[in-house]
C-alpha positions in Angstrom: 0.0 0.1 -0.2 0.9 3.6 -0.8 1.3 5.8 2.1 0.0 5.6 6.0 -3.5 5.4 7.5 -4.7 7.9 10.2 -8.0 8.5 12.0 -9.5 11.6 12.9 -12.6 12.2 15.2 -14.8 14.9 13.5 -16.9 17.1 16.1 -18.4 18.6 12.8 -19.4 15.6 11.1 -20.2 13.7 14.6 -18.1 10.6 13.4 -14.8 9.3 13.0 -12.8 9.7 9.5 -10.2 8.0 8.2 -7.4 9.5 5.6 -4.4 8.2 4.0 -0.8 10.4 3.7 1.5 10.1 1.2 5.0 11.9 1.9 7.3 13.1 -0.8 10.5 11.3 -1.0 12.7 13.9 0.2 10.5 14.0 3.4 12.7 11.8 5.4 16.2 13.0 4.3 17.8 14.7 6.9 19.2 17.2 4.5 15.6 18.4 3.5 14.4 18.6 6.9 14.1 22.2 6.4 11.5 21.7 3.5 7.7 22.2 3.9 5.3 21.2 1.0 2.2 22.0 -0.4 -0.8 19.8 0.2 -3.1 17.9 -2.3 -6.5 16.8 -0.9 -7.9 14.0 -2.7 -11.6 13.5 -2.6 -12.9 9.5 -3.1 -9.5 8.7 -1.8 -10.4 4.8 -1.8 -10.6 5.1 -5.4 -8.0 7.6 -6.5 -5.8 8.0 -3.6 -3.2 5.6 -4.9 -3.1 6.7 -8.5 -2.7 10.5 -7.7 0.1 9.7 -5.1 1.8 7.7 -7.3 1.6 9.9 -10.3 2.7 13.1 -7.9 5.8 11.2 -6.8 6.6 10.3 -10.1 6.2 14.0 -11.5 8.0 15.8 -8.4 10.7 13.3 -7.1 14.4 13.9 -7.6 14.6 9.9 -8.2 12.8 10.5 -11.5 14.0 13.7 -12.4 10.9 14.7 -13.9 10.4 18.0 -11.9 7.3 18.9 -13.4 5.6 19.8 -10.2 6.8 20.5 -6.7 6.9 17.9 -4.3 3.4 17.6 -2.2 1.9 15.8 0.8 -1.1 13.9 -0.9 -4.1 12.9 1.3 -6.6 10.7 0.5 -10.1 11.2 2.1 -12.1 8.0 2.7 -15.9 8.0 2.1 -18.5 7.4 4.6 -21.5 9.0 2.5 -20.3 10.7 -0.6 -24.0 11.7 -1.7 -24.3 13.6 1.9 -20.6 14.9 2.1 -20.3 16.2 -2.1 -23.4 17.7 -2.5 -23.6 21.5 -2.0 -27.6 21.8 -2.3 -30.2 19.3 -1.0 -31.6 17.4 -4.1 -35.5 16.8 -4.0 -36.2 13.5 -4.4 -39.4 11.4 -4.1 -37.8 9.3 -1.4 -36.2 11.1 1.6 -32.6 11.7 1.2 -29.5 13.3 3.1 -27.9 15.5 0.2 -26.7 18.8 0.9 -23.9 18.4 3.4 -21.1 19.8 1.1 -20.6 22.9 3.3 -20.4 20.8 6.5 -18.0 18.5 4.7 -15.8 21.5 3.3 -15.9 22.9 7.1 -14.5 19.6 8.3 -11.8 19.9 5.8 -10.9 23.3 6.4 -11.4 23.7 10.4 -10.6 20.0 11.4 -8.4 18.3 8.9 -6.2 21.1 7.6 -5.1 22.3 11.1 -4.5 18.6 12.1 -1.9 18.2 9.0 -0.4 21.5 9.7 0.4 20.4 13.0 1.7 16.9 12.2 3.3 17.4 9.0 5.4 19.9 7.4 3.0 21.8 5.6 3.0 25.0 3.3 -0.3 26.8 3.2 -0.7 26.1 -0.5 -3.5 23.5 -0.9 -5.0 22.0 -3.9 -8.3 20.1 -3.7 -9.1 16.9 -6.2 -12.5 15.6 -7.1 -14.1 13.6 -9.6 -17.8 13.4 -10.4 -19.8 14.4 -7.1 -16.2 15.3 -5.8 -15.3 17.6 -9.0 -19.1 19.1 -8.0 -17.7 19.9 -4.6 -14.7 21.2 -5.6 -16.2 23.7 -8.0 -18.7 24.6 -5.4 -15.4 25.4 -3.1 -13.7 27.6 -5.8 -17.2 29.8 -5.9 -16.8 30.5 -2.2 -15.9 33.7 -1.0 -13.6 32.1 1.8 -11.7 28.9 1.5 -8.4 27.6 2.5 -7.9 25.7 -1.0 -5.8 27.6 -3.5 -6.2 25.5 -6.6 -9.0 23.1 -7.6 -9.3 20.0 -10.3 -12.7 19.3 -10.8 -12.8 16.0 -13.1 -15.9 15.5 -15.2 -17.8 17.4 -12.2 -21.4 16.1 -11.9 -23.4 19.4 -12.4 -26.9 17.4 -13.1 -28.2 19.5 -10.1 -27.1 22.8 -11.4 -29.6 24.1 -14.1 -29.5 27.3 -15.4 -30.9 29.2 -12.5 -28.9 27.3 -9.9 -25.6 28.3 -12.0 -26.7 31.8 -12.4 -27.4 32.4 -9.0 -23.9 31.0 -8.1 -22.3 32.9 -10.6 -23.7 36.1 -9.6 -22.7 35.9 -6.0 -19.2 35.1 -7.4 -16.3 37.5 -5.7 -12.9 38.5 -6.9 -11.4 36.0 -4.7 -12.2 33.1 -6.6 -10.0 34.7 -9.5 -7.1 34.7 -6.9 -7.6 30.8 -7.5 -6.7 28.3 -10.1 -9.2 25.8 -11.5 -8.8 23.0 -13.9 -12.1 21.3 -15.5 -12.1 18.2 -17.2 -15.1 17.0 -19.4 -15.4 13.4 -20.7 -17.3 11.9 -23.6 -20.0 10.2 -22.9 -22.1 10.7 -25.9 -25.5 11.7 -25.9 -25.9 10.6 -22.5 -23.7 13.2 -21.1 -24.1 16.0 -23.5 -26.0 17.9 -21.2 -23.3 17.9 -18.2 -20.7 18.8 -20.9 -22.9 21.8 -22.0 -22.7 22.7 -18.3 -19.0 22.5 -17.8 -18.5 24.6 -20.7 -21.1 27.2 -19.7 -19.6 27.6 -16.5 -16.0 28.2 -17.9 -17.2 30.4 -20.3 -19.1 32.7 -17.5 -15.9 32.7 -15.5 -13.9 33.7 -18.2 -16.5 36.6 -18.9 -16.6 37.9 -15.3 -12.8 37.8 -14.6 -10.7 40.9 -15.7 -7.8 39.9 -17.4 -6.7 36.5 -17.8 -8.6 33.7 -16.1 -6.3 31.4 -14.2 -8.2 28.3 -15.1 -8.4 25.7 -17.8 -11.2 23.7 -19.4 -10.2 20.4 -21.3 -12.5 18.0 -23.2 -11.2 14.4 -23.6 -12.9 13.1 -27.0 -11.7 9.3 -26.2 -12.4 9.2 -22.3 -15.7 8.6 -20.8 -16.6 9.6 -17.2 -14.5 6.6 -15.5 -11.6 6.4 -17.6 -10.9 10.2 -17.7 -9.5 10.5 -14.0 -6.3 9.4 -14.5 -5.2 11.5 -17.6 -7.1 14.5 -16.1 -5.2 14.4 -13.1 -1.7 14.6 -14.9 -3.2 17.2 -17.3 -4.6 19.2 -14.3 -1.8 19.2 -12.3 0.5 20.1 -14.9 -1.9 23.1 -15.9 -1.9 24.4 -12.4 2.2 24.3 -12.4 2.6 25.0 -15.8 6.2 26.3 -16.6 7.6 25.0 -13.1 9.6 22.2 -14.7 11.5 24.7 -17.0 14.7 22.9 -18.1 18.3 24.5 -17.2 19.0 24.4 -21.0 16.2 27.1 -21.6 17.4 29.7 -18.7 19.3 32.5 -20.4 20.1 34.5 -17.4 19.3 35.0 -13.6 16.8 37.8 -14.3 15.1 35.6 -16.8 14.8 32.6 -14.3 13.2 35.3 -11.8 10.8 36.9 -14.0 9.7 33.2 -15.4 8.9 32.2 -11.6 7.4 35.5 -10.9 5.0 35.2 -13.8 4.1 31.6 -12.2 3.6 33.2 -8.6 1.2 35.9 -10.0 -0.9 33.3 -11.8 -1.2 31.2 -8.6 -1.4 34.1 -6.1 1.3 32.4 -4.3 5.3 32.7 -4.2 6.9 30.0 -5.8 10.6 30.7 -6.0 12.9 28.7 -8.7 13.4 25.1 -7.5 16.7 24.7 -5.6 17.8 21.8 -7.7 17.5 23.8 -10.9 19.5 26.6 -9.5 22.1 24.5 -8.4 22.1 22.7 -11.7 22.4 26.1 -13.5 25.4 27.3 -10.9 27.3 24.2 -11.6 27.0 24.5 -15.2 28.7 27.8 -15.4 31.5 27.0 -12.7 32.6 23.8 -15.1 32.6 26.1 -18.3 36.1 27.3 -17.3 35.1 30.8 -18.1 36.0 33.3 -15.4 32.8 35.2 -16.3 30.7 32.4 -15.8 32.1 31.4 -12.6 31.0 35.0 -11.6 27.7 34.7 -13.0 27.6 31.1 -11.0 27.9 33.1 -7.6 24.5 35.0 -8.6 22.7 31.6 -8.7 24.2 30.2 -5.8 23.4 33.6 -3.7 19.7 33.2 -5.0 19.7 29.5 -3.3 21.0 31.0 -0.1 18.5 33.9 -0.2 15.5 31.6 -1.1 16.4 28.7 1.1 18.5 29.9 4.0 18.1 26.7 5.9 19.7 24.5 3.4 23.0 23.2 4.2 23.7 22.5 0.7 23.0 25.9 -0.7 25.9 27.3 1.7 28.0 24.6 0.6 27.7 25.2 -3.3 28.3 28.7 -2.7 31.3 27.7 -0.9 32.4 25.7 -4.1 31.9 28.8 -6.4 34.0 31.3 -4.0 36.8 28.3 -4.2 36.7 28.2 -7.9 37.2 31.8 -7.9 40.1 31.7 -5.7 38.3 33.8 -2.7 39.6 31.2 -0.1 38.1 33.3 2.9 34.8 33.7 1.8 34.9 29.7 0.6 35.7 28.9 4.2 33.0 31.3 5.7 30.2 29.4 3.5 31.6 25.9 4.1 31.2 26.6 7.9 27.8 27.6 7.9 26.8 24.5 5.8 28.5 22.7 8.5 26.4 24.6 11.2 23.4 23.5 9.3 24.5 20.0 8.8 27.1 18.8 10.9 27.3 15.7 9.0 28.6 17.2 5.8 31.9 15.7 5.3 32.7 17.7 2.0 32.4 21.1 3.9 34.2 19.7 6.6 37.2 18.3 4.5 36.9 21.7 2.2 37.5 23.7 5.5 40.7 21.7 6.4 42.4 21.9 3.0 41.7 25.6 2.6 43.0 26.3 6.1 46.1 24.6 5.1 46.5 26.3 1.9 46.2 30.0 3.8 
């Protein structure tokens, strides 16, 4: 099994809820103990958790060197009563039902679950809500709310059956600017004639958001001609999480200067209304590439990149170690020793820094 099982007694729902956690590869690495991670909450976790956790790991881990998205903590919520929990409005049927508990369930997520995660794990408060079918309906509803602790939403073929024109217009009329500070990805699948009404509602919803947003809408709608409601989640999750973090996986080969790199990630941060600095591994790669070029000017530029990592990741032993190597390559022994010492303070087990300090002190 991927991940670990946890239980939380919910006062809001008056029941015990089970959730599964998948931690990033780097989470237990002592050299990465300074890292904090965004949180990806997966509804219908009993169905989607394993797939989403595995794909998130593959797309972000140093092991696979894909680096398309940041490493994340993935949380799968196990179902108790999905019709109750994932429907925002009461659905009127001949027989009595318990639909319409969507807001109460969102309160459980935001008031009880997220604070527990923040307390138990090294999280950063950038949170993504993933939902398929009725889960996608709830994710879309949460996106529209004036206040939510979630920053981005992946709604996979959401079941908009209860959102007729009147209901949808009412929701869209009460839309506030806060929604446009969030990103939403909508996937719609091909069910042929059976689902054409639902698909039309997806398009109508997206186009209404687009018309109401001043400037470019931070959203994407994608139609999958060759997938149906049950087959679409896997490919749509990949495309959805890629759409949210479009540009995050820029290759070092496409970086022309420090200024261009800063502007690239500033644009991404502006789109997501959250600060995402250039990844440490990418900046490190750029710095070492310049050190190894043999050109003195390039070695000086390497300093700029390594300094950027020290500024963005001041608790990273490796960032100081790399800056020490850059100063050593430029012949500034005193500065090199200074940064090797700082690296060693953060990570007393850094034998490279210890050896370098000894060597350079001998040279002096």
